[in-house]
N, CA, C and O atoms as CSV, one atom per row, in Angstrom:
chain,resi,resn,atom,element,x,y,z
A,1,UNK,N,N,109.781,78.701,121.196
A,1,UNK,CA,C,110.729,78.359,122.223
A,1,UNK,C,C,111.562,77.163,121.780
A,1,UNK,O,O,111.055,76.235,121.151
A,2,UNK,N,N,112.822,77.199,122.110
A,2,UNK,CA,C,113.726,76.113,121.762
A,2,UNK,C,C,113.421,74.862,122.571
A,2,UNK,O,O,113.509,73.752,122.047
A,3,UNK,N,N,113.068,75.023,123.825
A,3,UNK,CA,C,112.756,73.881,124.677
A,3,UNK,C,C,113.816,73.676,125.741
A,3,UNK,O,O,115.006,73.868,125.490
A,4,UNK,N,N,113.383,73.287,126.924
A,4,UNK,CA,C,114.289,73.149,128.063
A,4,UNK,C,C,115.360,72.089,127.837
A,4,UNK,O,O,116.520,72.310,128.186
A,5,UNK,N,N,115.001,70.946,127.264
A,5,UNK,CA,C,115.983,69.887,127.058
A,5,UNK,C,C,117.086,70.334,126.096
A,5,UNK,O,O,118.260,70.035,126.315
A,6,UNK,N,N,116.710,71.049,125.033
A,6,UNK,CA,C,117.719,71.521,124.078
A,6,UNK,C,C,118.612,72.592,124.696
A,6,UNK,O,O,119.824,72.588,124.477
A,7,UNK,N,N,118.029,73.506,125.462
A,7,UNK,CA,C,118.838,74.539,126.123
A,7,UNK,C,C,119.777,73.889,127.130
A,7,UNK,O,O,120.941,74.276,127.227
A,8,UNK,N,N,119.287,72.913,127.873
A,8,UNK,CA,C,120.128,72.182,128.826
A,8,UNK,C,C,121.289,71.506,128.096
A,8,UNK,O,O,122.433,71.591,128.543
A,9,UNK,N,N,121.006,70.839,126.983
A,9,UNK,CA,C,122.059,70.156,126.219
A,9,UNK,C,C,123.116,71.127,125.715
A,9,UNK,O,O,124.307,70.815,125.736
A,10,UNK,N,N,122.693,72.292,125.265
A,10,UNK,CA,C,123.642,73.305,124.785
A,10,UNK,C,C,124.446,73.873,125.950
A,10,UNK,O,O,125.672,73.953,125.878
A,11,UNK,N,N,123.766,74.267,127.016
A,11,UNK,CA,C,124.439,74.970,128.109
A,11,UNK,C,C,125.419,74.090,128.879
A,11,UNK,O,O,126.353,74.613,129.486
A,12,UNK,N,N,125.238,72.789,128.872
A,12,UNK,CA,C,126.179,71.937,129.606
A,12,UNK,C,C,127.489,71.734,128.830
A,12,UNK,O,O,128.406,71.085,129.335
A,13,UNK,N,N,127.587,72.277,127.615
A,13,UNK,CA,C,128.803,72.161,126.817
A,13,UNK,C,C,129.851,73.212,127.178
A,13,UNK,O,O,130.989,73.119,126.718
A,14,UNK,N,N,129.494,74.207,127.988
A,14,UNK,CA,C,130.444,75.256,128.352
A,14,UNK,C,C,129.760,76.333,129.163
A,14,UNK,O,O,128.667,76.132,129.692
A,15,UNK,N,N,130.418,77.489,129.259
A,15,UNK,CA,C,129.869,78.619,130.009
A,15,UNK,C,C,129.101,79.539,129.065
A,15,UNK,O,O,129.606,79.938,128.016
A,16,UNK,N,N,127.882,79.866,129.455
A,16,UNK,CA,C,127.003,80.679,128.624
A,16,UNK,C,C,126.448,81.856,129.409
A,16,UNK,O,O,126.406,81.845,130.639
A,17,UNK,N,N,126.024,82.865,128.668
A,17,UNK,CA,C,125.358,84.034,129.231
A,17,UNK,C,C,123.906,84.008,128.767
A,17,UNK,O,O,123.609,83.731,127.605
A,18,UNK,N,N,123.016,84.303,129.702
A,18,UNK,CA,C,121.594,84.416,129.408
A,18,UNK,C,C,121.278,85.895,129.246
A,18,UNK,O,O,121.542,86.689,130.149
A,19,UNK,N,N,120.723,86.264,128.117
A,19,UNK,CA,C,120.342,87.655,127.849
A,19,UNK,C,C,118.838,87.708,127.642
A,19,UNK,O,O,118.280,86.966,126.833
A,20,UNK,N,N,118.188,88.602,128.390
A,20,UNK,CA,C,116.749,88.805,128.270
A,20,UNK,C,C,116.526,90.208,127.747
A,20,UNK,O,O,116.980,91.179,128.352
A,21,UNK,N,N,115.822,90.325,126.615
A,21,UNK,CA,C,115.489,91.620,126.032
A,21,UNK,C,C,113.981,91.831,126.143
A,21,UNK,O,O,113.186,90.959,125.793
A,22,UNK,N,N,113.610,93.008,126.636
A,22,UNK,CA,C,112.207,93.336,126.886
A,22,UNK,C,C,111.821,94.597,126.133
A,22,UNK,O,O,112.617,95.529,126.025
A,23,UNK,N,N,110.605,94.628,125.614
A,23,UNK,CA,C,110.068,95.829,124.967
A,23,UNK,C,C,108.704,96.112,125.573
A,23,UNK,O,O,107.840,95.236,125.612
A,24,UNK,N,N,108.511,97.355,126.050
A,24,UNK,CA,C,107.212,97.702,126.615
A,24,UNK,C,C,106.321,98.308,125.536
A,24,UNK,O,O,106.703,98.376,124.368
A,25,UNK,N,N,105.133,98.745,125.938
A,25,UNK,CA,C,104.153,99.252,124.980
A,25,UNK,C,C,104.443,100.668,124.511
A,25,UNK,O,O,103.758,101.172,123.621
A,26,UNK,N,N,105.438,101.315,125.088
A,26,UNK,CA,C,105.876,102.641,124.617
A,26,UNK,C,C,107.100,102.518,123.724
A,26,UNK,O,O,107.768,103.508,123.427
A,27,UNK,N,N,107.388,101.295,123.299
A,27,UNK,CA,C,108.511,100.959,122.411
A,27,UNK,C,C,109.871,101.107,123.093
A,27,UNK,O,O,110.894,101.116,122.408
A,28,UNK,N,N,109.913,101.224,124.414
A,28,UNK,CA,C,111.184,101.237,125.142
A,28,UNK,C,C,111.746,99.825,125.159
A,28,UNK,O,O,111.024,98.857,125.399
A,29,UNK,N,N,113.037,99.723,124.903
A,29,UNK,CA,C,113.712,98.419,124.918
A,29,UNK,C,C,114.756,98.419,126.022
A,29,UNK,O,O,115.521,99.369,126.186
A,30,UNK,N,N,114.765,97.326,126.773
A,30,UNK,CA,C,115.726,97.164,127.858
A,30,UNK,C,C,116.217,95.719,127.838
A,30,UNK,O,O,115.620,94.848,127.206
A,31,UNK,N,N,117.319,95.491,128.546
A,31,UNK,CA,C,117.863,94.133,128.601
A,31,UNK,C,C,118.519,93.887,129.963
A,31,UNK,O,O,118.764,94.814,130.735
A,32,UNK,N,N,118.787,92.632,130.225
A,32,UNK,CA,C,119.552,92.221,131.387
A,32,UNK,C,C,120.303,90.949,131.016
A,32,UNK,O,O,119.798,90.122,130.257
A,33,UNK,N,N,121.506,90.795,131.552
A,33,UNK,CA,C,122.319,89.615,131.268
A,33,UNK,C,C,122.737,88.951,132.578
A,33,UNK,O,O,123.000,89.611,133.584
A,34,UNK,N,N,122.787,87.629,132.527
A,34,UNK,CA,C,123.173,86.821,133.680
A,34,UNK,C,C,124.152,85.744,133.244
A,34,UNK,O,O,124.075,85.260,132.115
A,35,UNK,N,N,125.075,85.360,134.126
A,35,UNK,CA,C,125.697,84.055,133.984
A,35,UNK,C,C,124.662,83.095,134.576
A,35,UNK,O,O,123.910,83.465,135.478
A,36,UNK,N,N,124.629,81.878,134.070
A,36,UNK,CA,C,123.593,80.965,134.542
A,36,UNK,C,C,124.033,79.523,134.466
A,36,UNK,O,O,124.950,79.164,133.727
A,37,UNK,N,N,123.359,78.711,135.244
A,37,UNK,CA,C,123.477,77.263,135.102
A,37,UNK,C,C,122.061,76.713,135.083
A,37,UNK,O,O,121.173,77.203,135.781
A,38,UNK,N,N,121.874,75.693,134.276
A,38,UNK,CA,C,120.567,75.066,134.120
A,38,UNK,C,C,120.711,73.581,134.398
A,38,UNK,O,O,121.503,72.889,133.759
A,39,UNK,N,N,119.934,73.100,135.362
A,39,UNK,CA,C,119.932,71.675,135.668
A,39,UNK,C,C,119.119,70.908,134.641
A,39,UNK,O,O,118.404,71.495,133.829
A,40,UNK,N,N,119.237,69.612,134.688
A,40,UNK,CA,C,118.531,68.756,133.743
A,40,UNK,C,C,117.148,68.363,134.222
A,40,UNK,O,O,116.647,68.907,135.205
A,41,UNK,N,N,116.527,67.414,133.525
A,41,UNK,CA,C,115.168,67.005,133.857
A,41,UNK,C,C,115.037,66.450,135.279
A,41,UNK,O,O,113.974,66.555,135.891
A,42,UNK,N,N,116.108,65.865,135.801
A,42,UNK,CA,C,116.048,65.317,137.163
A,42,UNK,C,C,115.934,66.405,138.233
A,42,UNK,O,O,115.618,66.102,139.383
A,43,UNK,N,N,116.188,67.668,137.871
A,43,UNK,CA,C,116.070,68.789,138.812
A,43,UNK,C,C,114.914,69.720,138.447
A,43,UNK,O,O,114.806,70.814,139.000
A,44,UNK,N,N,114.055,69.301,137.526
A,44,UNK,CA,C,112.998,70.174,136.986
A,44,UNK,C,C,113.597,71.407,136.330
A,44,UNK,O,O,113.043,72.502,136.429
A,45,UNK,N,N,114.730,71.226,135.661
A,45,UNK,CA,C,115.411,72.303,134.939
A,45,UNK,C,C,115.651,73.509,135.846
A,45,UNK,O,O,115.316,74.641,135.499
A,46,UNK,N,N,116.231,73.246,137.002
A,46,UNK,CA,C,116.528,74.294,137.971
A,46,UNK,C,C,117.491,75.306,137.370
A,46,UNK,O,O,118.520,74.949,136.798
A,47,UNK,N,N,117.132,76.578,137.513
A,47,UNK,CA,C,117.920,77.686,136.969
A,47,UNK,C,C,118.571,78.447,138.116
A,47,UNK,O,O,117.921,78.749,139.117
A,48,UNK,N,N,119.869,78.759,137.965
A,48,UNK,CA,C,120.577,79.564,138.946
A,48,UNK,C,C,121.255,80.707,138.202
A,48,UNK,O,O,121.947,80.485,137.208
A,49,UNK,N,N,121.052,81.947,138.690
A,49,UNK,CA,C,121.487,83.149,137.986
A,49,UNK,C,C,122.434,84.001,138.812
A,49,UNK,O,O,122.412,83.976,140.043
A,50,UNK,N,N,123.272,84.760,138.101
A,50,UNK,CA,C,124.086,85.809,138.701
A,50,UNK,C,C,124.129,86.964,137.701
A,50,UNK,O,O,124.629,86.808,136.587
A,51,UNK,N,N,123.606,88.121,138.101
A,51,UNK,CA,C,123.478,89.265,137.185
A,51,UNK,C,C,124.846,89.791,136.774
A,51,UNK,O,O,125.746,89.935,137.600
A,52,UNK,N,N,124.986,90.075,135.480
A,52,UNK,CA,C,126.197,90.678,134.930
A,52,UNK,C,C,126.005,92.157,134.640
A,52,UNK,O,O,126.779,92.994,135.105
A,53,UNK,N,N,124.978,92.473,133.873
A,53,UNK,CA,C,124.770,93.850,133.412
A,53,UNK,C,C,123.336,93.996,132.936
A,53,UNK,O,O,122.592,93.021,132.823
A,54,UNK,N,N,122.966,95.250,132.657
A,54,UNK,CA,C,121.652,95.456,132.086
A,54,UNK,C,C,121.142,96.861,132.267
A,54,UNK,O,O,121.697,97.656,133.027
A,55,UNK,N,N,120.062,97.154,131.547
A,55,UNK,CA,C,119.453,98.480,131.585
A,55,UNK,C,C,118.090,98.453,132.264
A,55,UNK,O,O,117.319,99.406,132.154
A,56,UNK,N,N,117.792,97.364,132.964
A,56,UNK,CA,C,116.530,97.244,133.698
A,56,UNK,C,C,116.846,96.626,135.054
A,56,UNK,O,O,117.751,95.798,135.155
A,57,UNK,N,N,116.116,97.015,136.101
A,57,UNK,CA,C,116.366,96.415,137.423
A,57,UNK,C,C,116.113,94.911,137.410
A,57,UNK,O,O,115.234,94.415,136.705
A,58,UNK,N,N,116.896,94.210,138.196
A,58,UNK,CA,C,116.756,92.767,138.296
A,58,UNK,C,C,115.405,92.403,138.915
A,58,UNK,O,O,114.955,93.051,139.860
A,59,UNK,N,N,114.765,91.372,138.381
A,59,UNK,CA,C,113.493,90.902,138.930
A,59,UNK,C,C,113.530,89.406,139.239
A,59,UNK,O,O,112.522,88.832,139.651
A,60,UNK,N,N,114.677,88.781,139.042
A,60,UNK,CA,C,114.823,87.355,139.333
A,60,UNK,C,C,115.847,87.177,140.450
A,60,UNK,O,O,116.884,87.840,140.443
A,61,UNK,N,N,115.575,86.301,141.401
A,61,UNK,CA,C,116.521,86.114,142.505
A,61,UNK,C,C,117.835,85.525,142.018
A,61,UNK,O,O,117.862,84.638,141.165
A,62,UNK,N,N,118.921,86.038,142.579
A,62,UNK,CA,C,120.244,85.542,142.216
A,62,UNK,C,C,120.699,84.488,143.215
A,62,UNK,O,O,120.310,84.493,144.383
A,63,UNK,N,N,121.541,83.579,142.710
A,63,UNK,CA,C,122.133,82.524,143.512
A,63,UNK,C,C,121.086,81.683,144.255
A,63,UNK,O,O,121.359,81.141,145.326
A,64,UNK,N,N,119.914,81.588,143.684
A,64,UNK,CA,C,118.828,80.780,144.230
A,64,UNK,C,C,118.435,79.767,143.167
A,64,UNK,O,O,118.336,80.107,141.988
A,65,UNK,N,N,118.215,78.553,143.571
A,65,UNK,CA,C,117.795,77.523,142.610
A,65,UNK,C,C,116.303,77.689,142.334
A,65,UNK,O,O,115.468,77.460,143.209
A,66,UNK,N,N,115.986,78.086,141.118
A,66,UNK,CA,C,114.600,78.291,140.705
A,66,UNK,C,C,114.144,77.084,139.897
A,66,UNK,O,O,114.732,76.769,138.862
A,67,UNK,N,N,113.099,76.406,140.365
A,67,UNK,CA,C,112.569,75.256,139.631
A,67,UNK,C,C,111.581,75.720,138.587
A,67,UNK,O,O,110.773,76.614,138.838
A,68,UNK,N,N,111.645,75.115,137.414
A,68,UNK,CA,C,110.678,75.410,136.365
A,68,UNK,C,C,109.356,74.775,136.758
A,68,UNK,O,O,109.310,73.604,137.134
A,69,UNK,N,N,108.283,75.548,136.672
A,69,UNK,CA,C,106.973,75.072,137.086
A,69,UNK,C,C,105.955,75.371,135.992
A,69,UNK,O,O,105.960,76.451,135.402
A,70,UNK,N,N,105.082,74.399,135.730
A,70,UNK,CA,C,104.084,74.551,134.670
A,70,UNK,C,C,102.661,74.576,135.186
A,70,UNK,O,O,101.727,74.707,134.395
A,71,UNK,N,N,102.467,74.456,136.490
A,71,UNK,CA,C,101.118,74.446,137.041
A,71,UNK,C,C,100.523,73.064,137.144
A,71,UNK,O,O,99.344,72.920,137.466
A,72,UNK,N,N,101.324,72.035,136.875
A,72,UNK,CA,C,100.857,70.666,137.010
A,72,UNK,C,C,100.570,70.382,138.478
A,72,UNK,O,O,101.331,70.800,139.351
A,73,UNK,N,N,99.503,69.691,138.752
A,73,UNK,CA,C,99.132,69.375,140.136
A,73,UNK,C,C,100.284,68.701,140.866
A,73,UNK,O,O,100.956,67.824,140.323
A,74,UNK,N,N,100.501,69.125,142.109
A,74,UNK,CA,C,101.526,68.500,142.933
A,74,UNK,C,C,102.886,69.154,142.868
A,74,UNK,O,O,103.760,68.790,143.656
A,75,UNK,N,N,103.115,70.092,141.978
A,75,UNK,CA,C,104.411,70.758,141.939
A,75,UNK,C,C,104.261,72.191,142.422
A,75,UNK,O,O,103.147,72.701,142.534
A,76,UNK,N,N,105.382,72.837,142.707
A,76,UNK,CA,C,105.372,74.247,143.103
A,76,UNK,C,C,104.495,74.977,142.113
A,76,UNK,O,O,104.708,74.843,140.908
A,77,UNK,N,N,103.517,75.745,142.566
A,77,UNK,CA,C,102.421,76.048,141.672
A,77,UNK,C,C,102.060,77.516,141.530
A,77,UNK,O,O,100.910,77.882,141.776
A,78,UNK,N,N,102.987,78.361,141.147
A,78,UNK,CA,C,102.602,79.730,140.818
A,78,UNK,C,C,101.740,79.779,139.571
A,78,UNK,O,O,100.803,80.577,139.535
A,79,UNK,N,N,101.991,78.987,138.557
A,79,UNK,CA,C,101.207,79.103,137.327
A,79,UNK,C,C,99.735,78.768,137.476
A,79,UNK,O,O,98.969,78.988,136.537
A,80,UNK,N,N,99.303,78.240,138.628
A,80,UNK,CA,C,97.862,77.993,138.757
A,80,UNK,C,C,97.107,79.305,138.664
A,80,UNK,O,O,95.959,79.321,138.221
A,81,UNK,N,N,97.728,80.412,139.073
A,81,UNK,CA,C,97.100,81.729,138.984
A,81,UNK,C,C,97.634,82.533,137.811
A,81,UNK,O,O,97.044,83.547,137.435
A,82,UNK,N,N,98.724,82.101,137.238
A,82,UNK,CA,C,99.334,82.791,136.110
A,82,UNK,C,C,99.367,81.830,134.940
A,82,UNK,O,O,99.226,80.619,135.110
A,83,UNK,N,N,99.553,82.372,133.767
A,83,UNK,CA,C,99.550,81.537,132.573
A,83,UNK,C,C,100.970,81.196,132.164
A,83,UNK,O,O,101.846,82.061,132.181
A,84,UNK,N,N,101.204,79.958,131.800
A,84,UNK,CA,C,102.480,79.545,131.248
A,84,UNK,C,C,103.483,79.098,132.293
A,84,UNK,O,O,103.447,79.545,133.439
A,85,UNK,N,N,104.369,78.219,131.889
A,85,UNK,CA,C,105.430,77.751,132.766
A,85,UNK,C,C,106.543,78.783,132.869
A,85,UNK,O,O,106.799,79.537,131.930
A,86,UNK,N,N,107.208,78.806,134.038
A,86,UNK,CA,C,108.287,79.772,134.254
A,86,UNK,C,C,109.076,79.372,135.486
A,86,UNK,O,O,108.653,78.502,136.247
A,87,UNK,N,N,110.225,80.011,135.681
A,87,UNK,CA,C,111.040,79.815,136.869
A,87,UNK,C,C,110.548,80.771,137.950
A,87,UNK,O,O,111.133,81.835,138.156
A,88,UNK,N,N,109.496,80.400,138.625
A,88,UNK,CA,C,108.901,81.249,139.654
A,88,UNK,C,C,109.625,81.057,140.973
A,88,UNK,O,O,110.088,79.963,141.295
A,89,UNK,N,N,109.712,82.149,141.735
A,89,UNK,CA,C,110.216,82.025,143.101
A,89,UNK,C,C,109.155,82.489,144.078
A,89,UNK,O,O,108.836,81.772,145.027
A,90,UNK,N,N,108.605,83.670,143.865
A,90,UNK,CA,C,107.595,84.208,144.767
A,90,UNK,C,C,106.270,84.460,144.053
A,90,UNK,O,O,105.361,85.045,144.642
A,91,UNK,N,N,106.143,84.042,142.828
A,91,UNK,CA,C,104.909,84.127,142.054
A,91,UNK,C,C,104.546,85.543,141.627
A,91,UNK,O,O,103.495,85.732,141.015
A,92,UNK,N,N,105.343,86.515,141.912
A,92,UNK,CA,C,104.993,87.888,141.568
A,92,UNK,C,C,106.095,88.610,140.811
A,92,UNK,O,O,105.837,89.665,140.232
A,93,UNK,N,N,107.306,88.086,140.793
A,93,UNK,CA,C,108.432,88.868,140.299
A,93,UNK,C,C,108.444,89.056,138.788
A,93,UNK,O,O,108.736,90.151,138.309
A,94,UNK,N,N,108.140,88.034,138.049
A,94,UNK,CA,C,108.193,88.143,136.594
A,94,UNK,C,C,107.521,86.936,135.957
A,94,UNK,O,O,107.459,85.857,136.547
A,95,UNK,N,N,107.026,87.135,134.758
A,95,UNK,CA,C,106.500,86.025,133.973
A,95,UNK,C,C,106.659,86.394,132.502
A,95,UNK,O,O,105.903,87.203,131.963
A,96,UNK,N,N,107.646,85.794,131.871
A,96,UNK,CA,C,107.894,86.070,130.456
A,96,UNK,C,C,107.290,84.998,129.571
A,96,UNK,O,O,107.597,84.920,128.381
A,97,UNK,N,N,106.440,84.179,130.143
A,97,UNK,CA,C,105.788,83.113,129.382
A,97,UNK,C,C,104.287,83.105,129.662
A,97,UNK,O,O,103.651,82.051,129.652
A,98,UNK,N,N,103.734,84.279,129.910
A,98,UNK,CA,C,102.300,84.399,130.191
A,98,UNK,C,C,101.501,84.673,128.927
A,98,UNK,O,O,101.998,84.520,127.811
A,99,UNK,N,N,100.251,85.082,129.126
A,99,UNK,CA,C,99.386,85.446,128.006
A,99,UNK,C,C,99.811,86.796,127.453
A,99,UNK,O,O,100.456,87.587,128.143
A,100,UNK,N,N,99.452,87.046,126.228
A,100,UNK,CA,C,99.714,88.335,125.590
A,100,UNK,C,C,98.579,89.280,125.974
A,100,UNK,O,O,97.466,89.150,125.464
A,101,UNK,N,N,98.853,90.232,126.874
A,101,UNK,CA,C,97.843,91.150,127.397
A,101,UNK,C,C,98.172,92.564,126.924
A,101,UNK,O,O,99.285,93.045,127.136
A,102,UNK,N,N,97.226,93.220,126.296
A,102,UNK,CA,C,97.448,94.579,125.806
A,102,UNK,C,C,97.209,95.596,126.919
A,102,UNK,O,O,96.585,95.264,127.927
A,103,UNK,N,N,97.691,96.824,126.757
A,103,UNK,CA,C,97.525,97.845,127.795
A,103,UNK,C,C,96.080,98.160,128.131
A,103,UNK,O,O,95.820,98.715,129.199
A,104,UNK,N,N,95.143,97.836,127.283
A,104,UNK,CA,C,93.728,98.101,127.593
A,104,UNK,C,C,93.234,97.237,128.751
A,104,UNK,O,O,92.248,97.568,129.409
A,105,UNK,N,N,93.922,96.141,128.987
A,105,UNK,CA,C,93.560,95.258,130.102
A,105,UNK,C,C,94.323,95.709,131.341
A,105,UNK,O,O,95.356,95.131,131.676
A,106,UNK,N,N,93.834,96.717,132.011
A,106,UNK,CA,C,94.549,97.328,133.127
A,106,UNK,C,C,94.297,96.652,134.471
A,106,UNK,O,O,94.992,96.939,135.445
A,107,UNK,N,N,93.317,95.761,134.536
A,107,UNK,CA,C,93.007,95.149,135.818
A,107,UNK,C,C,94.146,94.306,136.349
A,107,UNK,O,O,94.851,93.659,135.574
A,108,UNK,N,N,94.336,94.302,137.653
A,108,UNK,CA,C,95.419,93.549,138.283
A,108,UNK,C,C,95.368,92.072,137.900
A,108,UNK,O,O,96.406,91.466,137.633
A,109,UNK,N,N,94.173,91.490,137.873
A,109,UNK,CA,C,94.027,90.083,137.538
A,109,UNK,C,C,94.566,89.802,136.136
A,109,UNK,O,O,95.327,88.852,135.953
A,110,UNK,N,N,94.187,90.605,135.152
A,110,UNK,CA,C,94.685,90.408,133.794
A,110,UNK,C,C,96.183,90.650,133.706
A,110,UNK,O,O,96.903,89.899,133.048
A,111,UNK,N,N,96.646,91.695,134.367
A,111,UNK,CA,C,98.068,92.038,134.286
A,111,UNK,C,C,98.930,90.893,134.811
A,111,UNK,O,O,99.960,90.578,134.215
A,112,UNK,N,N,98.534,90.275,135.900
A,112,UNK,CA,C,99.354,89.212,136.479
A,112,UNK,C,C,99.357,87.951,135.626
A,112,UNK,O,O,100.186,87.067,135.845
A,113,UNK,N,N,98.457,87.848,134.665
A,113,UNK,CA,C,98.451,86.689,133.772
A,113,UNK,C,C,99.188,86.970,132.472
A,113,UNK,O,O,99.356,86.066,131.653
A,114,UNK,N,N,99.624,88.185,132.271
A,114,UNK,CA,C,100.297,88.552,131.036
A,114,UNK,C,C,101.806,88.443,131.127
A,114,UNK,O,O,102.349,87.867,132.070
A,115,UNK,N,N,102.476,89.008,130.127
A,115,UNK,CA,C,103.929,89.093,130.101
A,115,UNK,C,C,104.328,90.299,130.924
A,115,UNK,O,O,103.931,91.421,130.608
A,116,UNK,N,N,105.105,90.092,131.971
A,116,UNK,CA,C,105.526,91.242,132.770
A,116,UNK,C,C,106.841,90.965,133.471
A,116,UNK,O,O,107.254,89.820,133.649
A,117,UNK,N,N,107.474,92.043,133.856
A,117,UNK,CA,C,108.726,92.038,134.608
A,117,UNK,C,C,108.487,92.942,135.807
A,117,UNK,O,O,108.113,94.102,135.631
A,118,UNK,N,N,108.690,92.448,137.011
A,118,UNK,CA,C,108.451,93.255,138.198
A,118,UNK,C,C,109.601,93.110,139.185
A,118,UNK,O,O,109.711,92.097,139.876
A,119,UNK,N,N,110.470,94.139,139.249
A,119,UNK,CA,C,111.518,94.131,140.274
A,119,UNK,C,C,110.906,94.153,141.672
A,119,UNK,O,O,109.771,94.596,141.845
A,120,UNK,N,N,111.654,93.677,142.670
A,120,UNK,CA,C,111.160,93.622,144.048
A,120,UNK,C,C,110.556,94.933,144.516
A,120,UNK,O,O,109.441,94.956,145.037
A,121,UNK,N,N,111.285,96.023,144.333
A,121,UNK,CA,C,110.807,97.331,144.778
A,121,UNK,C,C,110.549,98.217,143.569
A,121,UNK,O,O,111.162,99.274,143.421
A,122,UNK,N,N,109.667,97.794,142.734
A,122,UNK,CA,C,109.390,98.558,141.527
A,122,UNK,C,C,107.997,98.263,141.011
A,122,UNK,O,O,107.206,97.554,141.633
A,123,UNK,N,N,107.733,98.826,139.865
A,123,UNK,CA,C,106.409,98.655,139.282
A,123,UNK,C,C,106.433,97.531,138.256
A,123,UNK,O,O,107.498,97.096,137.818
A,124,UNK,N,N,105.253,97.072,137.882
A,124,UNK,CA,C,105.128,96.094,136.805
A,124,UNK,C,C,105.534,96.758,135.497
A,124,UNK,O,O,105.167,97.903,135.234
A,125,UNK,N,N,106.280,96.044,134.691
A,125,UNK,CA,C,106.522,96.444,133.310
A,125,UNK,C,C,105.684,95.498,132.462
A,125,UNK,O,O,106.069,94.347,132.253
A,126,UNK,N,N,104.546,95.971,131.972
A,126,UNK,CA,C,103.721,95.169,131.086
A,126,UNK,C,C,104.402,95.159,129.722
A,126,UNK,O,O,104.717,96.219,129.181
A,127,UNK,N,N,104.628,93.992,129.168
A,127,UNK,CA,C,105.510,93.860,128.017
A,127,UNK,C,C,104.774,93.543,126.724
A,127,UNK,O,O,103.796,92.797,126.691
A,128,UNK,N,N,105.294,94.148,125.662
A,128,UNK,CA,C,104.806,93.888,124.315
A,128,UNK,C,C,105.554,92.711,123.700
A,128,UNK,O,O,104.967,91.890,122.995
A,129,UNK,N,N,106.863,92.637,123.977
A,129,UNK,CA,C,107.647,91.528,123.430
A,129,UNK,C,C,108.813,91.185,124.350
A,129,UNK,O,O,109.293,92.016,125.120
A,130,UNK,N,N,109.244,89.954,124.244
A,130,UNK,CA,C,110.386,89.465,125.017
A,130,UNK,C,C,111.254,88.594,124.120
A,130,UNK,O,O,110.769,87.959,123.184
A,131,UNK,N,N,112.536,88.578,124.422
A,131,UNK,CA,C,113.468,87.653,123.779
A,131,UNK,C,C,114.358,87.099,124.878
A,131,UNK,O,O,114.852,87.840,125.729
A,132,UNK,N,N,114.554,85.802,124.850
A,132,UNK,CA,C,115.459,85.156,125.789
A,132,UNK,C,C,116.480,84.411,124.941
A,132,UNK,O,O,116.134,83.546,124.137
A,133,UNK,N,N,117.757,84.769,125.142
A,133,UNK,CA,C,118.810,84.200,124.305
A,133,UNK,C,C,119.970,83.734,125.168
A,133,UNK,O,O,120.150,84.215,126.287
A,134,UNK,N,N,120.749,82.807,124.658
A,134,UNK,CA,C,121.994,82.424,125.314
A,134,UNK,C,C,123.121,82.534,124.298
A,134,UNK,O,O,122.931,82.342,123.097
A,135,UNK,N,N,124.302,82.849,124.822
A,135,UNK,CA,C,125.488,82.823,123.971
A,135,UNK,C,C,126.692,82.457,124.826
A,135,UNK,O,O,126.702,82.718,126.029
A,136,UNK,N,N,127.707,81.854,124.211
A,136,UNK,CA,C,128.903,81.464,124.969
A,136,UNK,C,C,129.572,82.689,125.573
A,136,UNK,O,O,129.524,83.778,125.000
A,137,UNK,N,N,130.198,82.506,126.735
A,137,UNK,CA,C,130.923,83.612,127.353
A,137,UNK,C,C,132.137,83.987,126.523
A,137,UNK,O,O,132.579,85.136,126.550
A,138,UNK,N,N,132.673,83.039,125.795
A,138,UNK,CA,C,133.852,83.279,124.960
A,138,UNK,C,C,133.429,83.277,123.488
A,138,UNK,O,O,133.502,82.246,122.818
A,139,UNK,N,N,132.989,84.428,122.991
A,139,UNK,CA,C,132.550,84.508,121.593
A,139,UNK,C,C,133.696,84.389,120.606
A,139,UNK,O,O,133.458,84.092,119.435
A,140,UNK,N,N,134.939,84.612,121.039
A,140,UNK,CA,C,136.092,84.517,120.133
A,140,UNK,C,C,136.284,83.106,119.608
A,140,UNK,O,O,136.880,82.916,118.548
A,141,UNK,N,N,135.791,82.121,120.331
A,141,UNK,CA,C,135.942,80.742,119.880
A,141,UNK,C,C,135.115,80.460,118.636
A,141,UNK,O,O,135.282,79.416,118.006
A,142,UNK,N,N,134.217,81.387,118.271
A,142,UNK,CA,C,133.373,81.208,117.081
A,142,UNK,C,C,133.905,81.987,115.876
A,142,UNK,O,O,133.261,81.983,114.827
A,143,UNK,N,N,135.047,82.650,115.989
A,143,UNK,CA,C,135.628,83.396,114.860
A,143,UNK,C,C,136.121,82.483,113.782
A,143,UNK,O,O,136.635,82.948,112.765
């Protein structure tokens, strides 16, 4: 991971797109893209998203300030039951920073601690791999 402070420093230089690429255990690959803003350390790296496009249903709330949470005592605490820090809203929608859980671990308890994407009205996508990337909205400026 690049780190929240570095991503914040990059993203405050202009307008960026957040792209999330997911691969499940059947080798299916899907993605979703958002315009986003990321707050600094004084906001707990609050993330705000607006979906642009993608081949997978959205599982993150749009236009809602999502605070990054690591499970530290005293803060919004979805990770106490899940592994890894993430921008949780309802503790069930997605976790791309959980434990690496293989399909043999089918129990609900194990699944919720792994890498997964879960749209509001959909099933869990247990994931083999994830990529989270950002790029400027204006790629022509890099020609």
